[in-house]
N, CA, C and O of each residue as an XYZ file, in Angstrom:
236
protein
N      16.878    -28.508     -6.914
C      18.058    -28.748     -6.725
C      18.408    -30.023     -7.253
O      18.632    -29.948     -8.461
N      18.527    -31.089     -6.812
C      18.715    -32.418     -6.672
C      18.310    -32.798     -8.425
O      18.686    -33.825     -8.990
N      17.651    -31.938     -8.930
C      17.535    -32.489    -10.790
C      18.157    -31.847    -11.262
O      18.246    -32.373    -12.371
N      18.768    -30.956    -11.286
C      19.924    -30.127    -11.926
C      21.210    -31.434    -12.624
O      21.778    -32.483    -12.321
N      21.102    -30.501    -13.630
C      21.906    -31.735    -14.394
C      23.424    -31.394    -13.898
O      23.721    -30.322    -13.371
N      24.464    -32.604    -14.174
C      25.839    -32.177    -13.615
C      25.967    -31.042    -14.412
O      25.688    -30.057    -13.729
N      26.226    -30.779    -15.405
C      26.616    -30.074    -15.871
C      25.914    -28.360    -17.033
O      25.771    -27.929    -18.177
N      25.676    -27.976    -15.204
C      24.799    -26.921    -15.273
C      26.083    -25.867    -14.749
O      26.952    -26.091    -13.905
N      25.762    -24.209    -15.884
C      26.841    -23.192    -15.820
C      26.331    -22.204    -15.558
O      26.896    -21.281    -14.971
N      24.839    -22.200    -16.049
C      24.200    -20.916    -15.241
C      23.260    -21.256    -14.860
O      22.915    -22.421    -15.057
N      22.322    -20.209    -14.031
C      21.118    -20.038    -12.927
C      20.199    -19.045    -13.478
O      20.676    -18.347    -14.373
N      19.050    -18.838    -13.159
C      17.988    -17.781    -12.893
C      17.112    -18.222    -11.877
O      16.396    -19.222    -11.825
N      17.293    -17.312    -11.092
C      16.392    -17.218     -9.826
C      15.322    -16.218     -9.871
O      15.533    -15.006     -9.907
N      14.549    -16.588     -9.868
C      13.171    -15.416     -9.767
C      12.220    -15.470     -8.524
O      11.690    -16.556     -8.286
N      12.020    -14.676     -7.915
C      11.241    -14.147     -7.464
C       9.410    -13.381     -7.950
O       8.967    -12.980     -9.027
N       9.079    -13.431     -7.201
C       7.214    -12.449     -7.931
C       7.143    -12.694     -9.476
O       6.077    -12.447    -10.040
N       7.947    -13.049    -10.022
C       8.471    -13.773    -11.491
C       9.257    -12.250    -11.692
O       8.928    -11.439    -12.558
N      10.032    -12.108    -10.998
C      11.036    -11.445    -11.515
C      12.655    -11.665    -11.802
O      12.983    -12.676    -11.181
N      13.529    -11.233    -12.343
C      14.566    -11.559    -11.803
C      15.265    -11.179    -10.423
O      15.240    -10.057     -9.916
N      16.028    -12.553     -9.791
C      16.089    -12.114     -8.566
C      17.432    -12.149     -8.308
O      18.009    -11.394     -7.526
N      18.193    -13.463     -9.286
C      19.897    -12.987     -9.998
C      20.137    -14.754    -10.914
O      19.866    -15.954    -10.881
N      20.804    -13.726    -11.603
C      21.563    -14.984    -12.545
C      23.058    -14.401    -12.661
O      23.667    -13.362    -12.408
N      23.319    -15.839    -13.258
C      24.651    -15.408    -13.646
C      25.386    -16.824    -13.699
O      24.670    -17.696    -14.191
N      26.759    -17.283    -13.271
C      27.518    -18.397    -13.387
C      26.802    -19.459    -12.115
O      26.406    -18.743    -11.195
N      26.629    -20.451    -11.931
C      25.653    -21.079    -11.072
C      26.559    -21.125     -9.845
O      26.133    -21.116     -8.691
N      27.389    -21.158    -10.070
C      28.691    -21.159     -8.845
C      28.266    -19.996     -7.898
O      28.025    -20.124     -6.697
N      28.200    -18.639     -8.748
C      27.844    -17.721     -8.096
C      26.388    -17.253     -7.802
O      26.151    -16.306     -7.052
N      25.243    -18.116     -8.562
C      23.908    -17.500     -8.041
C      23.152    -18.798     -7.414
O      21.994    -18.817     -6.996
N      24.365    -20.213     -7.457
C      23.850    -20.821     -6.307
C      24.043    -21.405     -5.297
O      24.222    -22.594     -5.033
N      23.968    -19.804     -4.271
C      24.253    -20.216     -2.208
C      23.592    -20.051     -1.843
O      22.593    -19.517     -2.325
N      23.798    -20.486     -0.569
C      23.198    -20.738      0.258
C      22.546    -19.702      0.819
O      21.596    -20.034      1.528
N      22.843    -18.125      0.685
C      22.598    -17.085      0.750
C      21.887    -16.457     -0.100
O      20.991    -15.776      0.400
N      22.028    -16.439     -1.952
C      20.816    -16.024     -2.599
C      19.540    -17.266     -2.655
O      18.361    -16.930     -2.763
N      19.863    -18.374     -2.585
C      18.771    -18.773     -2.899
C      17.666    -18.916     -1.225
O      16.443    -19.056     -1.257
N      18.251    -18.858     -0.318
C      17.217    -18.716      1.030
C      16.986    -17.294      0.991
O      16.112    -16.949      1.787
N      17.631    -16.113      0.134
C      16.992    -15.070      0.400
C      15.983    -14.970     -1.152
O      15.280    -13.959     -1.169
N      15.867    -15.771     -2.252
C      15.170    -15.876     -3.061
C      14.103    -16.393     -2.582
O      13.010    -16.099     -3.065
N      14.217    -17.195     -1.620
C      12.886    -18.310     -1.455
C      12.611    -18.243      0.029
O      11.759    -18.988      0.514
N      13.257    -17.427      0.740
C      12.893    -16.216      2.144
C      12.721    -17.643      3.079
O      11.777    -17.893      3.829
N      13.911    -18.501      2.810
C      14.150    -19.564      4.115
C      15.536    -19.544      4.542
O      16.580    -19.432      3.899
N      15.244    -19.711      6.063
C      17.002    -21.049      5.706
C      17.265    -21.665      5.267
O      16.367    -22.477      5.048
N      18.686    -22.046      4.630
C      19.131    -23.044      4.115
C      20.332    -23.153      3.837
O      20.973    -22.194      3.406
N      20.829    -24.279      4.022
C      21.809    -24.841      3.314
C      22.011    -25.494      1.929
O      21.533    -26.586      1.620
N      22.933    -24.544      0.949
C      23.047    -25.951     -0.505
C      24.179    -26.255     -0.181
O      24.870    -25.625      0.619
N      24.526    -27.363     -0.833
C      25.563    -27.767     -0.755
C      26.081    -28.345     -2.441
O      25.337    -28.996     -3.175
N      27.369    -27.967     -2.766
C      27.685    -29.399     -4.063
C      28.740    -29.672     -4.267
O      29.792    -29.094     -4.540
N      28.235    -31.089     -4.042
C      28.736    -32.547     -4.249
C      29.189    -33.521     -5.702
O      28.532    -33.997     -6.628
N      30.290    -33.519     -5.429
C      30.485    -34.505     -7.000
C      29.634    -34.114     -8.128
O      28.835    -34.918     -8.611
N      29.790    -32.698     -8.654
C      28.808    -32.171     -9.543
C      27.220    -32.436     -9.196
O      26.335    -32.599    -10.035
N      27.088    -32.439     -7.980
C      25.774    -32.472     -8.088
C      25.242    -31.882     -6.403
O      25.799    -31.986     -5.310
N      23.434    -31.008     -6.969
C      23.290    -29.909     -5.723
C      22.444    -30.578     -4.992
O      21.755    -31.493     -5.442
N      22.417    -30.126     -3.635
C      21.468    -30.488     -2.444
C      21.503    -29.218     -2.087
O      22.233    -28.285     -2.424
N      20.345    -29.337     -1.138
C      19.748    -28.075      0.235
C      18.665    -28.866      0.767
O      17.727    -29.514      0.304
N      19.131    -28.580      1.910
C      18.855    -28.795      3.529
C      18.125    -27.265      3.734
O      18.546    -26.142      3.458
N      16.282    -27.924      4.609
C      16.394    -26.097      5.012
C      16.779    -26.454      6.813
O      16.658    -27.364      7.633
N      17.217    -25.276      6.723
C      17.862    -25.015      8.412
C      16.514    -25.176      9.713
O      15.325    -24.880      9.602
N      16.985    -25.540     10.468
C      15.659    -25.837     11.661
C      16.495    -24.460     12.377
O      17.655    -24.210     12.049
N      15.796    -23.678     13.319
C      15.793    -22.996     14.225
C      16.493    -24.116     16.190
O      16.175    -24.962     17.025
N      17.330    -23.348     15.850
C      17.897    -23.997     17.484
C      16.750    -23.807     18.900
O      17.071    -24.219     20.014
């Protein structure tokens, strides 16, 4: 996610070669959507136009 340009407006998530989610970046690039797409517990944030993702570790 860190490599996405600040001006990214839309996103497409693929899972197993098929569209998992697509649309405005703010709707598609959420912790829930990206986590389900990659089957990982993660937290996705956007600060000052930059995206970052962290894998959540089990407690």
